[in-house]
Legacy VTK file of the C-alpha trace (Angstrom):
# vtk DataFile Version 3.0
C-alpha trace
ASCII
DATASET POLYDATA
POINTS 177 float
37.648 41.474 181.717
39.073 41.192 178.195
36.014 39.212 177.159
33.758 42.080 178.262
35.853 44.613 176.324
35.733 42.394 173.219
31.931 42.201 173.527
31.737 45.988 173.741
34.030 46.323 170.725
31.924 43.832 168.750
28.835 45.941 169.459
30.684 49.055 168.311
30.636 50.559 171.794
33.622 52.168 173.419
34.143 52.244 177.204
33.988 55.733 178.744
37.716 55.815 179.442
38.479 55.321 175.731
36.172 58.013 174.310
39.041 60.384 173.514
41.129 57.759 171.681
41.012 58.171 167.926
41.730 55.510 165.363
44.688 56.879 163.431
46.767 54.636 161.227
50.052 53.890 163.000
52.392 55.538 160.503
55.651 56.879 161.933
54.486 60.431 161.247
51.192 59.946 163.126
53.010 58.364 166.074
55.447 61.293 166.203
52.631 63.847 165.994
50.611 62.069 168.690
53.582 61.796 171.047
54.578 65.447 170.564
51.057 66.845 170.986
50.011 68.243 174.344
47.228 66.449 176.151
43.774 67.667 175.148
41.249 69.023 177.635
39.136 65.813 177.535
42.267 63.736 178.200
43.245 65.931 181.146
39.702 65.904 182.523
39.702 62.103 182.220
42.353 62.030 184.959
41.456 65.109 186.994
37.653 64.910 187.355
37.636 61.459 189.030
40.519 62.593 191.228
38.556 65.654 192.340
35.638 63.357 193.111
37.987 61.187 195.180
39.158 64.219 197.177
35.547 65.236 197.721
34.669 61.717 198.882
37.506 61.831 201.404
36.437 65.321 202.481
32.968 64.102 203.441
34.315 60.914 205.042
33.226 58.495 202.310
36.542 57.864 200.589
36.977 54.243 199.577
39.870 52.072 198.482
39.389 52.926 194.796
39.570 56.651 195.610
42.762 56.022 197.539
44.226 54.036 194.604
43.361 56.830 192.194
45.208 59.384 194.327
48.183 57.023 194.724
48.347 56.814 190.931
48.489 60.601 190.731
51.385 60.687 193.203
53.344 58.022 191.328
52.808 59.558 187.894
53.431 63.045 189.292
56.771 61.929 190.759
57.726 60.384 187.405
56.844 63.638 185.600
58.909 65.547 188.171
61.860 63.209 187.648
61.514 63.562 183.875
62.380 67.227 184.261
59.580 68.623 182.119
57.653 70.155 185.032
59.624 70.756 188.215
58.847 72.289 191.584
56.102 70.027 192.931
58.241 67.438 194.714
57.398 68.753 198.192
53.650 68.737 197.412
53.888 65.224 195.995
55.840 63.962 199.019
53.306 65.557 201.373
50.491 63.821 199.471
52.370 60.509 199.564
52.829 60.815 203.325
49.154 61.715 203.745
48.057 58.727 201.650
50.281 56.418 203.686
48.705 57.740 206.897
45.209 57.347 205.468
45.987 53.768 204.443
47.419 52.925 207.855
44.325 54.244 209.592
41.564 53.103 207.242
42.791 49.805 205.784
41.968 47.020 208.223
42.079 43.215 207.979
38.300 43.237 207.459
38.536 45.721 204.574
38.607 49.437 203.940
36.696 51.539 206.451
35.937 55.130 205.412
36.576 57.793 207.977
37.420 61.421 208.579
40.736 62.876 207.486
42.958 65.305 209.291
43.014 68.811 207.847
46.656 68.444 206.800
45.897 65.205 204.935
42.936 66.727 203.143
44.992 69.759 202.131
47.829 67.542 200.894
45.584 65.450 198.631
43.771 68.570 197.411
47.120 70.123 196.460
48.089 66.848 194.775
45.187 67.211 192.345
45.990 70.877 191.699
49.676 70.091 191.073
48.919 67.139 188.814
46.402 69.190 186.840
49.129 71.768 186.213
51.618 69.045 185.259
49.228 67.481 182.751
48.608 70.836 181.078
52.353 71.241 180.463
53.363 67.846 179.075
52.851 66.022 175.805
51.066 62.732 175.275
54.385 60.927 174.823
55.810 62.423 178.025
52.693 61.359 179.911
52.913 57.810 178.572
56.602 57.645 179.499
55.845 58.932 183.026
53.062 56.361 183.391
55.383 53.545 182.283
58.084 54.761 184.701
55.598 54.975 187.590
54.336 51.462 186.844
57.880 50.083 186.680
58.779 51.734 189.990
55.758 50.261 191.763
56.538 46.793 190.382
60.240 47.028 191.257
59.325 48.045 194.822
57.306 44.824 195.107
53.932 46.533 194.835
50.906 45.506 192.827
49.858 47.546 189.812
46.077 47.746 189.616
44.581 49.018 186.381
41.895 51.560 187.304
40.606 51.468 183.729
39.481 47.881 184.267
37.815 48.752 187.560
35.973 51.657 185.919
34.848 49.539 182.948
33.566 46.750 185.218
31.582 49.290 187.243
30.031 50.697 184.081
28.967 47.236 182.932
27.426 46.360 186.301
LINES 1 178
177 0 1 2 3 4 5 6 7 8 9 10 11 12 13 14 15 16 17 18 19 20 21 22 23 24 25 26 27 28 29 30 31 32 33 34 35 36 37 38 39 40 41 42 43 44 45 46 47 48 49 50 51 52 53 54 55 56 57 58 59 60 61 62 63 64 65 66 67 68 69 70 71 72 73 74 75 76 77 78 79 80 81 82 83 84 85 86 87 88 89 90 91 92 93 94 95 96 97 98 99 100 101 102 103 104 105 106 107 108 109 110 111 112 113 114 115 116 117 118 119 120 121 122 123 124 125 126 127 128 129 130 131 132 133 134 135 136 137 138 139 140 141 142 143 144 145 146 147 148 149 150 151 152 153 154 155 156 157 158 159 160 161 162 163 164 165 166 167 168 169 170 171 172 173 174 175 176
């Protein structure tokens, strides 16, 4: 994976998920400005558009494991944002989405692999509201707050004994294929 990214960098190409990253010198002032700045529209869309596609895939019965992982990431980061206290009031929506994702996993993840299938109306509504809530959260927080929430969500998954899967790597591999 790192070899493929190095090859892209050597060719002067940037993976799609890095298009909004700018090359600023890492002075303390630039770090402070970056961390205090709200997320830009392209940064927000980077997270929300694929998540909307995942909800749509589940709606038509074609949701796959990667779509499920993407929505799980939204729940975990959303809970960390909620716990950070910057944006409050979405805990019930996030818990409903977490419960729905657990039910979806129980039903669709089999020993032979992921099998797409239809969702219940309550599950579909819960994951749809998850994307709406997370979109609102992202529009309210700064880059630094988002990075801190992401680090907290990652640490929580690891401390619970779960595996952290980097969706950026999955997306980059798919683009190269």
